[in-house]
C-alpha positions as CSV (number, residue, x, y, z in Angstrom):
1,M,1.7,21.0,19.8
2,Q,3.6,18.7,17.6
3,S,2.0,15.5,16.6
4,P,3.2,12.1,15.2
5,T,4.2,9.2,12.7
6,P,7.3,7.9,10.8
7,K,8.3,7.0,7.4
8,K,11.4,7.5,5.3
9,L,14.7,8.3,6.9
10,K,17.7,9.4,4.9
11,I,21.2,9.6,6.2
12,L,23.5,11.7,4.1
13,A,27.2,11.5,4.3
14,V,28.9,14.6,2.9
15,A,32.5,15.6,2.4
16,S,35.1,17.5,4.3
17,A,36.0,16.2,7.6
18,V,35.4,16.4,11.3
19,L,32.1,16.0,13.1
20,M,30.2,18.6,14.8
21,F,27.3,16.9,16.6
22,L,24.0,18.6,16.6
23,S,23.3,18.0,20.2
24,G,25.7,17.1,22.7
25,C,29.1,18.7,22.5
26,G,30.0,20.9,25.4
27,S,27.5,22.2,27.9
28,S,24.8,23.3,25.4
29,S,22.3,20.9,24.0
30,M,21.6,23.2,21.0
31,N,24.9,23.3,19.1
32,S,24.8,24.7,15.6
33,N,25.4,22.0,13.1
34,S,28.2,22.7,10.6
35,I,31.3,20.9,9.5
36,T,34.7,22.3,10.3
37,G,38.2,20.9,10.0
38,T,39.3,17.7,8.3
39,S,40.2,14.1,9.2
40,P,42.0,11.7,6.9
41,A,40.5,8.7,8.7
42,A,36.8,9.7,8.5
43,A,34.3,11.1,6.2
44,P,31.7,13.7,7.3
45,M,28.1,12.7,7.5
46,V,24.9,14.7,7.4
47,V,22.1,12.7,8.9
48,T,18.7,13.6,7.4
49,V,15.2,12.2,7.7
50,S,12.4,11.8,5.1
51,D,9.4,9.6,4.7
52,A,6.9,8.0,2.3
53,P,3.6,9.2,3.8
54,L,0.5,7.2,4.7
55,G,-2.5,9.0,3.4
56,N,-4.7,9.1,6.5
57,I,-1.8,10.3,8.7
58,L,-2.1,13.9,9.8
59,S,1.0,13.9,12.0
60,A,3.6,11.3,13.0
61,R,6.3,11.8,15.6
62,V,9.0,9.2,16.3
63,T,11.9,9.2,18.6
64,L,15.1,7.7,17.1
65,S,17.2,6.6,20.0
66,A,20.0,4.9,18.0
67,V,21.3,4.5,14.4
68,S,24.5,2.6,13.7
69,L,26.3,1.0,10.8
70,G,27.7,-2.6,11.0
71,S,30.6,-4.3,9.4
72,S,31.2,-8.0,8.7
73,A,34.9,-7.7,9.6
74,T,36.1,-9.9,12.3
75,G,36.0,-8.2,15.7
76,S,34.3,-5.1,14.4
77,T,31.6,-3.3,16.5
78,P,28.7,-1.2,15.2
79,V,29.5,2.5,14.6
80,S,26.9,5.0,16.0
81,V,26.0,7.9,13.7
82,L,23.5,9.5,16.1
83,S,25.0,11.2,19.1
84,S,21.7,11.4,21.1
85,P,18.0,10.6,20.7
86,V,16.1,12.9,18.5
87,T,12.3,13.2,18.0
88,V,11.1,14.2,14.5
89,E,7.7,14.6,12.7
90,L,7.8,12.6,9.6
91,S,4.4,12.8,7.9
92,G,4.9,16.3,6.5
93,L,8.3,15.5,4.9
94,G,7.6,13.0,2.2
95,A,10.3,13.2,-0.4
96,V,11.9,16.2,1.3
97,Q,14.9,15.6,3.6
98,E,15.3,17.3,6.9
99,P,18.7,17.1,8.6
100,I,18.8,15.8,12.1
101,E,22.5,15.6,12.8
102,I,26.0,16.1,11.5
103,S,28.4,13.3,12.3
104,S,31.4,11.5,10.8
105,L,32.0,7.9,9.7
106,A,35.4,6.2,10.2
107,N,37.1,4.5,7.3
108,G,35.9,0.9,6.7
109,T,33.3,-1.2,4.9
110,Y,29.8,-1.2,6.2
111,N,27.1,-3.7,5.1
112,S,24.2,-3.2,7.5
113,V,22.2,-0.5,9.3
114,T,20.6,-0.9,12.7
115,L,17.9,1.6,13.8
116,T,16.1,1.8,17.1
117,V,12.9,3.7,17.7
118,S,12.0,4.3,21.3
119,A,8.6,6.1,20.8
120,A,6.0,6.7,18.1
121,T,2.8,8.8,18.3
122,V,0.4,9.2,15.5
123,V,-2.6,11.5,14.7
124,Y,-4.8,10.0,11.9
125,T,-8.3,10.1,10.5
126,N,-10.2,6.9,11.1
127,S,-12.8,5.3,8.8
128,S,-15.4,7.7,10.2
129,G,-13.3,10.8,9.4
130,Q,-12.6,11.5,13.1
131,V,-9.2,12.8,14.2
132,T,-7.6,10.2,16.5
133,T,-4.4,10.4,18.5
134,A,-2.6,7.2,19.5
135,T,0.7,6.1,21.1
136,A,1.9,3.2,19.1
137,T,2.9,-0.1,20.6
138,L,6.5,-0.8,19.5
139,A,6.3,-4.4,18.3
140,S,9.9,-4.5,17.0
141,P,11.6,-1.2,17.9
142,T,15.0,-2.3,16.6
143,V,15.6,-3.5,13.1
144,T,18.7,-4.4,11.1
145,V,18.7,-4.3,7.3
146,P,21.5,-4.9,4.8
147,L,23.4,-2.3,2.9
148,S,23.6,-3.6,-0.7
149,P,26.0,-2.8,-2.1
150,S,28.2,-2.3,0.9
151,L,29.3,1.2,1.8
152,T,33.1,1.6,1.6
153,V,34.7,4.6,3.3
154,N,38.4,5.0,2.4
155,S,38.8,8.8,2.3
156,N,37.1,12.0,3.5
157,A,35.1,12.2,0.3
158,E,31.4,12.9,0.7
159,L,28.9,10.0,1.1
160,Q,25.2,9.5,1.2
161,L,23.5,6.8,3.2
162,Q,19.7,6.7,2.8
163,L,17.3,5.1,5.3
164,A,13.9,5.3,3.8
165,F,11.0,4.5,6.1
166,N,7.7,3.3,4.6
167,L,4.9,4.4,6.9
168,A,2.2,2.2,5.3
169,Q,4.5,-0.8,6.1
170,S,5.7,0.5,9.5
171,F,2.2,1.2,11.0
172,S,-0.6,-1.3,11.6
173,I,-3.8,0.5,12.5
174,T,-6.7,-1.7,13.5
175,G,-9.6,0.1,15.2
176,S,-8.0,2.1,18.0
177,T,-4.9,-0.1,18.2
178,V,-1.8,1.1,16.5
179,T,1.4,-0.9,16.2
180,F,4.8,0.3,14.9
181,T,7.5,-1.9,13.4
182,P,10.3,-0.1,11.4
183,A,10.2,-0.9,7.7
184,I,13.0,0.7,5.7
185,N,15.1,0.7,2.6
186,T,18.9,1.5,2.7
187,T,21.4,2.6,0.0
188,G,24.8,4.2,0.2
189,A,26.6,6.3,-2.4
190,Q,28.8,9.3,-2.8
191,V,27.0,12.6,-2.7
192,G,28.9,13.7,-5.9
193,S,27.2,10.9,-7.8
194,E,23.7,11.7,-6.6
195,N,21.3,13.8,-8.6
196,S,20.4,17.2,-7.3
197,G,17.0,16.1,-6.0
198,D,18.6,13.5,-3.6
199,R,21.0,16.1,-2.2
200,Q,18.3,18.6,-1.2
201,V,17.5,19.3,2.4
202,E,15.0,21.7,4.1
203,V,14.7,23.2,7.6
204,T,11.9,25.5,8.8
205,G,12.3,27.3,12.1
206,N,13.5,30.4,14.0
207,V,16.6,32.2,13.1
208,V,19.4,31.9,15.7
209,S,22.0,34.1,14.0
210,T,23.3,35.3,10.6
211,T,26.6,36.5,9.1
212,S,27.4,37.8,5.7
213,S,28.0,34.2,4.6
214,S,25.8,32.0,6.8
215,I,22.5,31.5,8.6
216,V,21.8,29.4,11.7
217,V,18.3,28.0,12.0
218,Q,16.7,26.1,14.9
219,S,14.3,23.5,13.5
220,G,10.7,23.9,14.6
221,D,10.5,20.1,14.3
222,S,13.5,18.5,16.0
223,G,14.7,21.6,17.9
224,K,18.2,21.1,16.5
225,Q,20.2,24.0,15.1
226,F,21.9,23.9,11.6
227,T,24.3,26.2,9.8
228,F,23.7,26.9,6.1
229,T,26.3,28.7,4.0
230,I,25.2,31.6,1.8
231,N,26.6,32.8,-1.5
232,S,25.5,35.0,-4.5
233,S,23.3,32.2,-5.8
234,T,21.1,32.0,-2.7
235,Q,17.6,33.2,-3.5
236,L,15.9,35.7,-1.1
237,P,12.4,37.1,-1.3
238,S,11.9,40.3,-3.1
239,G,12.7,43.2,-0.8
240,V,14.4,41.0,1.8
241,T,18.2,41.1,2.4
242,L,20.2,38.9,4.6
243,S,20.9,41.8,6.9
244,S,17.2,42.4,7.3
245,I,16.6,38.9,8.6
246,V,17.1,38.9,12.4
247,Q,17.2,36.5,15.3
248,G,13.7,35.2,16.0
249,D,12.3,35.4,12.4
250,I,10.7,32.2,11.1
251,V,12.3,31.1,7.9
252,Q,12.3,28.1,5.6
253,V,15.7,27.3,4.3
254,Q,16.2,25.0,1.3
255,G,19.7,23.8,0.8
256,Q,21.9,21.3,-1.0
257,T,24.7,19.2,0.5
258,Q,28.1,20.2,-1.0
259,T,31.2,18.1,-1.8
260,D,33.1,20.1,0.8
261,G,30.8,18.9,3.6
262,S,28.8,22.1,4.0
263,I,25.1,22.7,3.2
264,L,24.5,25.6,0.8
265,A,21.3,27.6,1.2
266,T,19.7,27.6,-2.2
267,S,16.7,29.7,-1.1
268,I,15.5,31.4,2.1
269,T,11.8,32.2,2.6
270,L,10.7,34.6,5.4
271,E,7.6,32.8,6.8
272,S,6.6,35.5,9.3
273,G,6.5,39.2,9.8
274,Q,9.9,40.2,10.8
275,A,10.7,40.1,14.6
276,S,12.5,42.4,16.9
277,A,16.0,40.9,17.3
278,G,16.1,38.2,20.0
279,Q,12.3,37.7,20.1
280,D,11.2,34.4,18.8
281,Q,7.9,34.6,16.9
282,S,5.0,32.1,17.5
283,G,3.8,30.1,14.7
284,A,2.9,26.6,13.4
285,K,3.0,24.5,10.2
286,G,0.2,22.0,9.6
287,I,-3.0,21.0,7.9
288,I,-6.3,23.0,7.9
289,L,-9.1,20.8,9.4
290,S,-12.0,23.3,9.1
291,V,-12.7,26.9,8.1
292,N,-15.3,29.2,9.7
293,S,-17.1,31.9,7.8
294,S,-19.3,34.9,8.6
295,G,-21.3,36.7,6.0
296,G,-19.6,34.6,3.3
297,A,-16.1,35.6,4.4
298,I,-13.6,33.3,6.1
299,T,-12.9,34.6,9.6
300,S,-10.9,31.7,11.2
301,F,-9.8,28.2,10.8
302,T,-8.7,25.2,12.8
303,M,-5.5,23.4,12.0
304,L,-3.5,20.4,13.2
305,P,0.1,21.5,13.7
306,R,3.0,19.3,12.6
307,E,5.7,21.7,13.6
308,D,5.6,24.8,15.9
309,F,7.9,27.8,16.2
310,G,8.6,29.9,19.3
311,S,8.9,28.9,22.9
312,A,5.3,30.0,23.6
313,L,3.9,27.1,21.7
314,S,6.2,24.4,22.9
315,G,4.5,21.6,24.7
316,S,1.0,22.3,23.5
317,S,-1.0,19.6,21.8
318,G,-4.1,19.1,19.8
319,S,-5.6,21.6,17.3
320,L,-4.8,25.3,16.9
321,T,-7.4,28.0,16.3
322,V,-6.2,30.7,13.8
323,N,-8.1,34.0,13.8
324,L,-7.9,36.2,10.7
325,A,-8.2,40.0,10.3
326,S,-8.2,42.5,7.6
327,T,-4.5,43.1,8.3
328,T,-3.5,39.4,7.9
329,S,-1.2,39.0,4.9
330,F,-0.9,36.0,2.6
331,A,2.3,34.8,1.0
332,L,4.0,32.1,-1.1
333,P,7.4,30.5,-0.5
334,E,10.2,31.2,-3.1
335,D,10.0,27.7,-4.5
336,A,6.3,28.0,-5.1
337,L,6.9,31.2,-7.1
338,N,9.7,29.5,-9.0
339,A,7.2,26.6,-9.8
340,G,5.0,29.1,-11.6
341,L,2.5,30.3,-9.0
342,T,2.0,34.1,-8.7
343,A,1.5,36.2,-5.6
344,S,-2.2,36.6,-6.4
345,S,-2.6,32.8,-6.5
346,F,-3.1,32.5,-2.7
347,G,-5.4,34.6,-0.5
348,I,-8.1,34.3,2.2
349,A,-10.6,32.9,-0.3
350,D,-8.2,30.1,-1.2
351,L,-8.2,28.5,2.3
352,F,-9.8,25.0,2.4
353,P,-9.8,21.9,4.6
354,G,-6.9,19.6,3.7
355,E,-4.6,22.5,2.7
356,S,-1.2,22.9,4.4
357,V,-0.1,26.3,5.7
358,I,2.3,28.1,7.9
359,V,0.9,30.7,10.3
360,S,2.6,33.3,12.4
361,G,1.3,35.9,14.8
362,S,0.3,36.6,18.4
363,L,-0.4,33.6,20.7
364,S,-3.2,33.5,23.3
365,G,-5.4,30.9,25.0
366,T,-4.0,27.9,26.9
367,T,-1.6,25.1,26.2
368,S,-4.6,22.8,25.5
369,T,-6.6,25.4,23.5
370,P,-4.1,27.8,21.8
371,V,-5.2,30.6,19.6
372,I,-3.1,32.6,17.2
373,A,-4.2,36.0,15.8
374,A,-2.5,35.6,12.4
375,T,-0.3,38.3,11.0
376,Q,0.7,36.1,8.1
377,I,-0.5,32.9,6.4
378,M,1.9,31.2,4.0
379,L,1.1,28.3,1.7
380,A,3.1,25.2,2.7
381,A,4.2,22.3,0.6
382,E,2.5,18.9,1.1
383,S,3.7,15.3,0.3
384,I,0.9,13.1,-1.1
385,P,1.3,9.3,-1.6
386,A,-0.7,8.3,-4.6
387,T,-1.1,6.1,-7.7
388,L,-0.3,7.4,-11.1
389,N,-3.7,7.3,-12.8
390,T,-3.0,8.6,-16.3
391,A,0.0,8.6,-18.7
392,V,2.2,11.6,-18.4
393,T,1.6,14.2,-21.1
394,G,3.2,17.5,-22.1
395,T,6.7,18.5,-23.1
396,A,9.5,18.4,-20.5
397,P,9.9,20.1,-18.2
398,N,6.2,21.0,-18.2
399,L,4.5,17.7,-17.7
400,N,0.9,17.0,-16.7
401,F,-0.7,13.9,-15.1
402,T,-3.5,12.8,-12.7
403,I,-3.0,10.9,-9.5
404,G,-5.4,8.8,-7.5
405,I,-5.5,9.3,-3.7
406,S,-6.0,6.3,-1.5
407,V,-9.0,6.1,0.9
408,P,-9.0,7.0,3.7
409,S,-6.8,10.1,3.4
410,F,-6.9,13.5,5.0
411,L,-7.4,14.9,1.5
412,T,-10.4,12.6,0.8
413,T,-11.8,13.4,4.3
414,Y,-11.3,17.1,4.5
415,G,-10.9,18.2,0.8
416,Q,-13.2,15.6,-0.7
417,M,-10.6,14.7,-3.3
418,V,-10.3,11.3,-5.0
419,T,-8.2,12.3,-8.0
420,L,-5.9,15.3,-8.4
421,N,-4.4,17.1,-11.4
422,V,-0.6,17.6,-11.1
423,S,1.8,19.7,-13.2
424,T,5.6,20.0,-13.2
425,S,8.0,22.8,-14.1
426,S,11.7,23.4,-14.6
427,V,12.2,23.5,-10.8
428,T,10.7,20.0,-10.2
429,E,13.2,17.6,-8.8
430,Y,13.1,13.8,-9.0
431,G,14.3,11.3,-6.4
432,N,14.5,7.6,-5.4
433,G,15.9,6.6,-8.8
434,L,13.6,8.7,-10.9
435,T,14.7,11.1,-13.5
436,Q,12.6,13.5,-15.6
437,S,12.7,11.1,-18.6
438,S,12.1,7.9,-16.6
439,F,9.1,9.5,-14.8
440,A,7.6,10.6,-18.2
441,A,7.8,7.0,-19.3
442,L,6.4,5.6,-16.0
443,A,3.5,3.2,-16.4
444,T,0.1,4.0,-14.9
445,G,-0.5,2.3,-11.6
446,A,2.9,3.1,-10.2
447,S,3.1,4.1,-6.6
448,I,4.6,7.6,-6.2
449,E,4.7,10.5,-3.8
450,V,4.4,14.0,-5.0
451,H,5.7,17.0,-3.0
452,G,4.4,20.4,-3.9
453,Y,1.8,23.2,-3.5
454,L,-1.9,22.4,-3.5
455,L,-4.3,25.2,-4.6
456,Q,-8.0,25.4,-5.1
457,T,-8.2,26.9,-8.6
458,S,-12.0,27.2,-8.4
459,P,-14.6,25.9,-5.9
460,G,-14.1,22.1,-5.8
461,T,-11.3,22.1,-8.3
462,F,-7.7,21.6,-7.2
463,Q,-4.3,21.7,-8.7
464,L,-1.0,20.4,-7.3
465,Y,2.2,22.1,-8.5
466,A,4.9,19.5,-8.0
467,T,8.4,20.5,-6.7
468,K,9.6,16.9,-6.2
469,I,8.4,13.4,-7.3
470,A,9.8,10.1,-6.0
471,Q,8.9,6.5,-6.3
472,I,7.7,4.6,-3.2
473,E,9.8,1.6,-2.8
474,T,9.1,-1.8,-1.1
475,P,10.9,-2.0,2.2
476,E,13.8,-4.5,2.5
477,T,13.5,-7.6,4.6
478,P,15.3,-7.2,8.0
479,E,18.2,-9.5,8.7
480,G,16.9,-12.5,10.6
481,G,13.3,-11.2,10.5
482,D,10.3,-10.7,8.4
483,G,9.2,-7.6,6.4
484,G,8.0,-5.7,9.4
485,G,4.6,-4.2,10.1
486,S,1.8,-3.8,7.7
487,S,-0.9,-1.3,7.3
488,G,-4.3,-2.4,8.6
489,G,-7.7,-0.9,8.4
490,N,-9.0,1.8,10.6
């Protein structure tokens, strides 16, 4: 029941050698992604994906069939950094990066990136507020853009290559016709020179295995498996230990690429009731479309999933009905608590259309009309493309500002929001060239995307607690082509 549409792709090159491909090595298509060994002639690379969302997109799934780096050296051939095609949901990521592969890059100088998309499906709200699903026509599925400055690899030091898709530029939506042409930005740099916000990654999915020093998670989005290292600084929920997390649990792992080529788990959030070992739990992450009440109390809601967890939900499509009970628990992720929210901030009365949540529980119904009896509802982060409406006020790190939401947007359609108050905290990260100080000085009218937790503080009043802020950049002009697609009306 996963739905569709692309945006920013980021390819991270990290440090410490050898490649361990995410899918493909040996007989299994679900290899755990970690970096082992060293190679003096190559640098390790973690491939991640992110996006700059389009406001009326509820879900966007694209299949990346090839990503390669090119060199101007005589006789050189492009070097592939994607071992096999991978399908990812982009609209829910925004400024947050999700790894999709671990690879390596041979020594050399690279000055271009070529990316091929073989499929794109999008769920969006049209001008009448109706949820519409469309398979996009691929007008120019392959695009080559320059790397400027060029990326030079002459050791096994960590690198970061960013491919940032712009959804508004990539998708043209006219009536019921949707066309997709990749529109991206590319930059390359050493991971060690990047700020912490640009090195963050996140995976939500079922636990495959744990040890005293690592956790392996299968992404509910791409289906790939990734290994995160764990140390004494890794944050766990109160009352939860690594040994109490078992195979099948649904978790969100936030991590940071390290100079030795590993990914360190900075926090682990348990996003379900704990499973019996070996039993994957059913669940989904997505946007609430409508809520249903009885006697003034919310009894159920309908949501549009962006990711799903557990084999029981695989292959389903469309909306998901979530039934609530007196035993349904409500929870906040660790980074939401770190951002200043309290456990009492989120409960059944705080559910509203346009809100992003993660649900887990017992699945029933059919593939086309699935129903979950929820055991737990967790508030999920959301990425919102917007315009900076007011000057930034406050004293760092606690800043305040207002953003304007473009129309149409799922927030304007379902949450009736046009503007939104936003606050930052000591945990807010900044990306795409922004720092805390440069953001505080940003002029009104700037195009930004804000990633964070959206709450209804009182009926009709909303507050976004930002965990990351990034500027939305204009896509580069492809080599030998024009600027790619443009966003049309719906």
